[in-house]
N, C-alpha and C positions, 0 to 999 in steps of 0.2 A: 649158066654164066661161067666163064673160064676164070682161072686164077688171076690172070693179068687184069681183068676187069674188076674183080672182086677186091684186089689188094688196096686200091685207093680208098675204098669204102671202109675197110678194116682200119687203115691208117687214120682216116678222119675220125672214126669213133674213138680210137685210143687217144688221139691228139686232143679232141674236144672234151674228154672226160676230166673232171677234177680229181678223180681217184682212180686207183687201178681197176681195170675192167677185166672181168673173167672171160674165159673162152665161151662159157655157156651164155653169158649176157650178150657177147658179140654175136654169137650164132642166132640168138632169139631176136635181137634187133635187126639183123640182116634179113631174117626170115619175114619179119613184119614189113620191112622196107620194100623187099622185092616180091612179097606175096607168094613166096614159094619156100619150101622146106630146104634150109641150108644144112649141109652135113658138117659136123664138128671137125672131121678130118680135113675137109677143104679149107676151113677157116684156120685150122692149126697149120696147114701148109702155107697159107698166106702169112701167118704170123712168123713162121720160120724164114720165109723169103724177105719179109720186112726187116727182121733182125739181121739177116745177112746183108741187106742193102745198107743199113745204117751203121754197120760195123766198120765201114771204110773210114780211114783216118780223117778225111776232110769234112766229115759231119761232126758237129760239136755235141751231138746228143746220140743216144742209143735207146733201143727198145729193151726194157728190162722186165723180168717177171718179179713182181714185188707185191706183198700184201695179198697174195692169192689171185692176182690178176696181172695185167700188162699195163705199162706206163712208159712214156718217153721221159728219160732223165738225162741231164747233162753229164757228159763224161768227166771223170775226175781231173783231167788235165785243165779243165776250164773252171774248176771250183773257185779259185782265187778271183778270177774275173767276175763271175756271177755274184760272188760275195760282195763286191764293190757296188753292184746294183741294188741288192737287197739290204745291205747294211746289217745292222744288229737286230732287225725285226725277227730273224729266224733263230736267234740265240735266246733260248728259253731262260727266263729269270723268274724267281719266285716272288709272288706278291708280298706285301708287308704282312698281310693276314697269315699267309702260309709260313712266313719266317717266324712270326709270333707263336704259331702253333708248334713248329719245330722246336723253338726255344723252350716252350712249356714241357713238351714231351721229353726232351733231353734233360731238362732240370729234374723232372720227377723220376727219371730212371737213375 
């Protein structure tokens, strides 16, 4: 299978994953899917081509290497817009139990 045919499958795996997907995981999943041994170099070439493809300005997201794997992330220019959608749910706040624990720790020190 050539790179052009392999690229959409690699994109689909990265897009569908909830967490960063490693090169090894992608290679193993593709090998199972196509029932043939995939070379890590071919998959890495696909990832580089995908990264290049989505680096164009008109795409609002990009392929990033994060957490030991690959993940599609929104570009920084769109942060404020996406924040409107997600609201405050991504802003981490401490629970009341955690605040009480911190108060006790700071009082005893």
